[in-house]
Structures are given as structure tokens and as C-alpha cells.
C-alpha positions in Angstrom: -17.6 -21.8 31.1 -14.7 -23.4 33.0 -11.4 -21.6 33.1 -9.7 -24.2 31.0 -12.2 -23.8 28.2 -11.9 -20.1 28.2 -8.0 -20.4 28.0 -8.5 -22.8 25.1 -10.8 -20.4 23.3 -8.4 -17.6 24.0 -5.5 -19.5 22.7 -7.5 -20.8 19.6 -8.4 -17.2 18.7 -4.8 -16.0 19.1 -3.4 -18.9 17.1 -5.9 -18.4 14.2 -5.2 -14.7 14.2 -1.6 -15.2 14.0 -1.9 -17.7 11.0 -4.5 -15.7 9.1 -3.1 -12.0 9.7 -0.4 -12.1 7.2 -2.6 -13.4 4.4 -5.3 -11.0 5.4 -3.0 -8.1 5.2 -1.7 -9.1 1.9 -5.1 -9.5 0.4 -6.4 -6.2 1.9 -3.5 -4.2 0.7 -3.8 -5.9 -2.8 -7.4 -5.0 -3.0 -6.8 -1.4 -2.2 -3.8 -1.0 -4.6 -5.5 -2.7 -7.5 -8.8 -0.9 -6.9 -7.3 2.6 -6.4 -4.9 2.0 -9.3 -7.7 1.0 -11.6 -9.6 4.2 -10.7 -6.7 6.2 -11.8 -6.3 4.2 -15.0 -10.0 4.8 -15.9 -9.9 8.5 -15.0 -12.4 8.3 -12.1 -10.1 8.6 -9.1 -11.0 11.1 -6.6 -7.3 11.5 -5.8 -6.6 12.9 -9.4 -6.7 16.5 -8.0 -4.2 16.0 -5.4 -1.9 14.0 -7.5 -2.1 16.6 -10.3 -1.3 19.4 -7.8 1.8 17.6 -6.3 2.9 16.8 -9.9 2.6 20.5 -10.8 4.5 21.6 -7.7 7.4 19.1 -8.2 7.5 18.5 -12.1 5.4 21.3 -13.8 6.5 20.1 -17.3 4.9 16.7 -16.9 1.3 16.3 -18.2 -1.0 15.1 -15.4 -3.3 12.7 -17.3 -0.7 10.3 -18.6 1.2 10.6 -15.3 -1.9 9.7 -13.2 -2.7 6.7 -15.7 0.9 5.4 -15.3 0.7 5.8 -11.6 -2.5 3.8 -11.6 -0.9 1.1 -13.6 2.1 1.1 -11.2 -0.3 0.8 -8.1 -2.2 -2.0 -9.7 1.0 -3.8 -10.4 2.0 -3.5 -6.9 -1.3 -4.8 -5.8 -1.0 -7.9 -7.9 2.7 -8.4 -7.0 2.0 -8.4 -3.2 0.0 -11.7 -3.8 3.0 -13.5 -5.4 5.5 -14.4 -2.7 8.4 -14.9 -5.2 8.0 -11.1 -5.8 8.1 -10.1 -2.1 11.6 -8.4 -2.4 10.6 -6.3 -5.4 7.1 -5.6 -3.9 8.7 -4.2 -0.7 11.0 -1.9 -2.7 8.1 -0.7 -4.9 5.9 -0.2 -1.8 8.7 1.9 -0.2 9.1 4.0 -3.3 5.4 4.5 -3.6 4.8 5.3 0.0 7.5 8.0 0.0 5.9 9.5 -3.2 2.4 9.5 -1.7 3.4 11.1 1.6 5.0 14.0 -0.2 1.8 16.2 -0.4 1.8 16.6 3.3 5.1 18.6 2.9 4.7 20.2 -0.5 1.0 21.1 -0.4 0.4 22.1 3.1 -2.4 24.6 2.1 -4.2 21.4 0.7 -3.4 18.8 3.4 -3.6 20.9 6.6 -6.2 23.2 7.9 -4.1 24.1 11.1 -1.4 22.7 13.2 -1.8 18.8 13.4 -5.3 19.2 11.8 -5.4 17.5 8.4 -8.0 18.3 5.8 -9.9 15.5 4.1 -7.1 15.3 1.5 -4.6 15.2 4.3 -6.4 12.4 6.0 -6.4 10.6 2.7 -2.6 10.9 2.5 -1.9 10.3 6.1 -3.8 7.0 6.1 -1.0 5.6 4.1 0.8 5.0 7.4 -1.4 2.0 7.7 -0.1 0.8 4.4 3.4 1.3 5.6 2.6 -0.9 8.6 1.3 -3.6 6.4 4.4 -3.3 4.0 6.5 -4.0 7.1 4.6 -7.3 7.6 5.4 -8.2 4.1 9.1 -7.1 4.5 9.3 -9.2 7.7 8.2 -12.3 5.5 11.0 -11.9 3.0 13.7 -14.6 3.2 17.2 -13.3 3.7 19.4 -13.6 0.7 21.6 -16.1 2.4 18.5 -18.4 3.0 17.1 -17.7 -0.4 20.2 -18.7 -2.2 20.5 -22.0 -0.5 17.0 -23.2 -1.4 
């Protein structure tokens, strides 16, 4: 393969990746949010235990089942909203709120999320993987039009 063809293939892959990545990130985070949210709504989420423990530690008077169902509806809404570009500003705010809330177990449930210094348990890994969701949320935030541009349109 001549060098020119290799460069063209390389540039084509890079160009295609740059075009498709934001869409792929939106769709993938939407799938995860809707899927995991619906698992909570239908009472079959493996995350129920850690959510209930966190809720008991922070707000012991709040009943776990209705809270988890509400959380599931909230997550499914975020998943749907991320696919609607007009809702980007709202979606980014909701993602930020949700990400803060779902990273709290690392701090308030150390006996559940850590087996040793810098050694997360399976539950801890489940919580920490949300750093990836935060990175995708930054991609969505980067696509939001500034208010000064939005108001002129």
C-alpha cells in the first residue's frame, strides 16, 4: 500500500471517528441510563442494595423502594433527554446532579465500596465506573451552545 493511500485511510478513519463519536457517546449513555433506570423501576436492579444502604446512611426516614423507583424514572428521563439536543442544557445539569449523587457511596459507604486502600470492591467498581459517564457528560456539555449564541438563533 503506497504511503499516500495509508495517509488517506488514516485521515478517513480519524475524520469518521470525529463525526460519529459525539452521536455514539449520546446513544451509548442514553442506553445505559434508560436500561439501568428501568431496572430500578421494575424492581430488578442489582444496584438496589447499594442505593438503599446509601439512602439509609443519609436519609434514614425515606423509604427505599419508592425512592429507588423514583431514581429509576429520573435516570430513564436523563437517558431520553440526552438524545434531544434542545434539552442539552437541562440534561447536563441533571447529569451533574446525578453523578454527584451516585459517587457518594465511595465516601459514605467505605466498608461496602473499598476492600483496602485504593482497592475497590465489586460495588465500588460499579460506582467508580461512573467516571466514564462523567467524561461523556463533558462531551455533551461541550456541544451546548452558549446562551449568547442560543438567544440570537
